[in-house]
DOMAR-949236 format. One record per residue (C-alpha): x, y, z. Coordinates in nm, 3 decimals, m for minus. Layout:
% DOMAR-949236
px->X	py->Y	pz->Z
...
% end
This chain:
% DOMAR-949236
px->m5.222	py->2.766	pz->m3.449
px->m4.861	py->2.807	pz->m3.341
px->m4.773	py->2.963	pz->m3.007
px->m4.461	py->3.026	pz->m2.799
px->m4.371	py->2.790	pz->m2.514
px->m4.204	py->2.920	pz->m2.198
px->m4.013	py->2.657	pz->m1.997
px->m3.948	py->2.755	pz->m1.635
px->m3.903	py->2.400	pz->m1.501
px->m3.578	py->2.209	pz->m1.482
px->m3.550	py->1.883	pz->m1.674
px->m3.480	py->1.729	pz->m2.012
px->m3.633	py->1.822	pz->m2.347
px->m3.681	py->1.518	pz->m2.571
px->m3.840	py->1.430	pz->m2.900
px->m4.042	py->1.125	pz->m2.993
px->m4.152	py->1.138	pz->m3.357
px->m4.309	py->1.484	pz->m3.401
px->m4.389	py->1.544	pz->m3.035
px->m4.163	py->1.721	pz->m2.789
px->m4.163	py->1.616	pz->m2.424
px->m4.039	py->1.805	pz->m2.123
px->m3.936	py->1.551	pz->m1.858
px->m3.945	py->1.753	pz->m1.539
px->m3.677	py->1.720	pz->m1.272
px->m3.698	py->1.804	pz->m0.904
px->m3.654	py->2.168	pz->m0.808
px->m3.305	py->2.140	pz->m0.656
px->m3.046	py->2.317	pz->m0.865
px->m2.665	py->2.315	pz->m0.837
px->m2.502	py->2.651	pz->m0.915
px->m2.260	py->2.643	pz->m1.209
px->m1.971	py->2.765	pz->m0.997
px->m2.030	py->2.523	pz->m0.707
px->m1.739	py->2.287	pz->m0.623
px->m1.970	py->1.985	pz->m0.649
px->m2.084	py->2.078	pz->m1.001
px->m1.999	py->1.789	pz->m1.235
px->m2.144	py->1.940	pz->m1.553
px->m2.438	py->1.698	pz->m1.544
px->m2.794	py->1.835	pz->m1.531
px->m2.914	py->1.922	pz->m1.182
px->m3.205	py->1.734	pz->m1.028
px->m3.341	py->1.387	pz->m1.075
px->m3.617	py->1.326	pz->m1.333
px->m3.956	py->1.291	pz->m1.165
px->m4.105	py->1.087	pz->m1.449
px->m4.361	py->1.355	pz->m1.529
px->m4.370	py->1.423	pz->m1.905
px->m4.534	py->1.730	pz->m2.053
px->m4.603	py->1.675	pz->m2.428
px->m4.645	py->1.940	pz->m2.696
px->m4.661	py->1.876	pz->m3.074
px->m4.384	py->2.049	pz->m3.270
px->m4.637	py->2.171	pz->m3.528
px->m4.789	py->2.394	pz->m3.256
px->m4.458	py->2.548	pz->m3.144
px->m4.370	py->2.897	pz->m3.267
px->m4.064	py->2.933	pz->m3.039
px->m3.927	py->2.790	pz->m2.713
px->m3.808	py->3.022	pz->m2.435
px->m3.599	py->2.838	pz->m2.174
px->m3.564	py->2.996	pz->m1.830
px->m3.490	py->2.678	pz->m1.632
px->m3.204	py->2.432	pz->m1.650
px->m3.282	py->2.212	pz->m1.951
px->m3.080	py->1.922	pz->m2.093
px->m3.098	py->1.880	pz->m2.474
px->m2.891	py->1.700	pz->m2.736
px->m2.769	py->1.790	pz->m3.084
px->m3.026	py->1.569	pz->m3.260
px->m3.304	py->1.770	pz->m3.097
px->m3.136	py->2.097	pz->m3.198
px->m3.110	py->1.972	pz->m3.559
px->m3.475	py->1.863	pz->m3.558
px->m3.592	py->2.201	pz->m3.424
px->m3.381	py->2.380	pz->m3.687
px->m3.540	py->2.171	pz->m3.964
px->m3.884	py->2.270	pz->m3.831
px->m3.776	py->2.638	pz->m3.804
px->m3.839	py->2.650	pz->m3.430
px->m3.604	py->2.893	pz->m3.255
px->m3.493	py->2.819	pz->m2.898
px->m3.391	py->3.103	pz->m2.666
px->m3.195	py->3.042	pz->m2.345
px->m3.205	py->3.288	pz->m2.055
px->m2.990	py->3.284	pz->m1.745
% end
């Protein structure tokens, strides 16, 4: 059964075969308008991976600072999984 996923943690969203992984980062966040902002994702990865199979994902709601790439966006589009970003 598909269900929505709500991501409140900072980190990186990755794909390995048909499983999505959220690699969590530490809680420190750099504001977008800060002088030290380099455009890179805030926080260092902690190594903790939270897996969820793409077949069980209805939609992804992102409230934290998440790093993704275009291959992941293409994969989610092929699987008809919408991703919503909130500030």
